[in-house]
C-alpha positions, 0 to 999 in steps of 0.5 A, spaced: 766 255 674 769 254 682 776 251 682 779 245 688 785 246 690 788 244 696 794 248 701 798 243 706 803 248 711 806 245 717 805 248 723 799 254 726 798 258 720 798 265 723 805 265 725 808 271 725 813 270 719 814 272 712 813 266 709 806 264 713 805 271 712 806 269 704 801 263 704 796 267 708 794 272 703 795 267 696 789 264 700 785 270 702 786 272 695 785 266 691 777 266 692 775 271 689 780 269 681 775 262 682 778 257 686 776 254 692 782 252 697 781 246 701 787 247 707 791 241 710 795 242 717 801 238 717 802 238 725 808 242 728 815 240 728 817 241 722 822 243 718 824 237 723 818 234 725 819 227 729 818 221 727 809 220 729 810 227 726 811 225 720 806 220 719 800 223 721 801 229 715 803 223 710 797 220 712 792 227 712 797 228 704 794 221 703 788 221 704 786 227 700 781 227 694 785 225 688 785 230 681 785 237 685 793 239 685 796 239 692 800 245 695 805 245 700 810 250 704 816 248 703 818 249 709 815 239 710 814 239 702 823 238 702 822 233 708 816 229 706 819 225 700 816 220 701 809 223 700 811 226 695 813 220 691 807 217 693 802 224 692 805 224 685 801 220 681 795 221 683 795 229 684 798 235 680 802 236 686 805 243 687 811 244 692 811 253 694 819 254 695 821 260 700 827 258 699 832 252 700 830 248 707 839 246 706 840 255 707 838 256 713 844 258 717 847 256 724 845 249 720 851 244 722 855 240 717 851 234 716 843 238 718 846 241 711 847 235 707 841 231 710 835 237 708 839 237 701 838 230 699 832 231 701 829 236 698 831 234 692 828 227 692 821 231 695 822 236 689 824 232 683 817 228 685 814 235 685 809 236 677 811 244 679 815 248 683 814 255 684 818 259 688 818 267 692 824 271 688 828 269 680 834 268 686 831 262 689 828 259 683 835 259 680 837 256 686 832 250 685 834 249 678 841 249 679 843 246 685 836 242 687 836 239 678 828 242 678 828 244 670 827 251 668 821 248 665 817 246 671 817 252 676 813 259 676 815 265 680 812 268 684 814 274 688 810 277 695 805 282 694 805 289 699 800 293 700 800 299 698 799 304 705 799 311 706 806 314 709 807 317 715 808 324 717 816 323 720 819 327 725 826 328 726 828 328 733 834 328 738 835 320 736 833 316 731 829 310 731 832 303 728 827 297 726 828 292 725 823 285 723 824 279 723 825 273 728 831 272 733 835 266 729 842 266 726 840 267 719 837 274 720 844 277 723 842 280 730 848 278 732 853 282 727 847 288 726 849 289 736 857 288 734 855 295 729 851 299 733 856 297 739 862 302 735 856 308 734 855 309 741 858 315 739 851 316 736 844 318 738 840 311 736 835 307 740 833 300 735 827 297 736 827 288 734 820 286 733 820 278 732 821 271 734 823 270 740 821 263 742 823 258 734 830 259 736 831 260 744 840 258 743 840 265 739 836 270 743 839 268 750 847 270 745 844 275 743 841 278 749 848 276 752 851 280 747 847 287 748 848 285 757 855 286 754 856 291 750 853 295 755 847 296 750 841 294 754 838 302 755 838 302 747 837 296 744 828 293 745 827 285 744 818 286 743 819 278 741 813 277 735 808 282 734 800 283 732 799 285 725 796 291 727 802 292 731 806 293 726 804 299 722 805 304 728 812 301 728 814 302 721 810 310 722 816 311 729 823 309 726 827 313 722 829 307 718 829 299 717 836 296 718 835 287 717 843 284 716 840 278 714 845 272 711 840 270 707 834 272 704 828 268 699 825 274 698 825 279 703 818 281 705 820 286 710 825 290 706 818 292 701 814 293 707 819 297 709 819 301 703 813 302 703 812 306 709 817 310 707 822 308 711 831 307 708 832 301 709 839 297 710 840 289 708 847 285 705 848 283 699 846 276 701 841 271 696 835 275 692 835 281 698 839 285 691 834 284 687 828 285 693 831 292 695 832 298 689 838 301 690 834 309 689 831 306 697 836 302 700 843 301 702 845 294 701 852 291 705 856 284 705 853 278 709 857 278 716 861 285 714 861 288 722 866 294 719 861 297 713 854 295 716 857 299 722 861 305 717 853 305 712 849 306 720 853 312 721 853 315 715 845 315 716 844 316 722 849 322 722 846 325 716 839 326 715 839 329 709 842 321 707 836 318 710 831 323 707 834 321 700 832 314 702 825 316 704 824 319 697 826 314 693 822 309 697 816 313 697 817 312 689 816 305 689 810 301 686 812 293 688 806 288 685 800 287 690 798 282 693 793 281 688 796 281 682 801 276 684 794 271 686 792 272 680 800 269 677 799 264 682 791 262 680 795 262 672 799 257 675 795 253 679 791 253 672 795 250 667 798 244 672 791 243 674 
């Protein structure tokens, strides 16, 4: 028998970020697992919706037929405590938390406190919470008061892809994928690379440049000030079918994030056989196996520069980590969607 659930998402489901990719892939797999899902579009502006956007989102949620599970993406769920309170009596309400909203980098103290209080109030109304990593689950239990029995961990899946044959050239190609926002640490990466101008490298950054124009301006200003304009390219957001060629042309993936609730970009890079440089922030140490990558403290320009110097200078070190990457087998999206479906069965 086909079971039904609602899946409520803010903004455009096609947005090229890890959180939206997670939503898309789980939604794509659920029909084969016996679930028919109806996507509910909550509108734009989250997690800072206008009063009108908030009213519209609450109205769309309140109009849903009772009795079916409602999964609400955390980008919206955490700022709609009033909707959560109204819905919890008539629906099985599931919060899908990629990472707590208050942990986004670049927030001031007032913004962070407001988001934390709002998300805590909303989560108190959830019948169940899906966290995309054990790290996020632990944060929700310890810092947001969610009972551990109401939390399931469903990590992202990773596509299995053929590993490209890479040729060592005169220049080491570095790749970073992720929106140009403070949390991704591009300012740290640019500063670290400025110390390595004596080495042969180029960097391509692929990620949304429209979410935070101020950060994009600052990163571009840093690149110009440090004389790296001929070495660093910001591509902006790229289509899904344009990502694989980027991995294939790179020798090393680097992303010095200040926090990741999981870090899909790292697992995708590893799946493509790339050695990875990341940080010890959030879930990254659990996501990146030591055999496939090297991690440094977040915001540590000196440590990042030293690690990049080692890997740029020593192709045998890159190959050691690349071999480790090729040996890693992450769960598939079908396997992870099966866990998600089992969660829906239990709460529905």
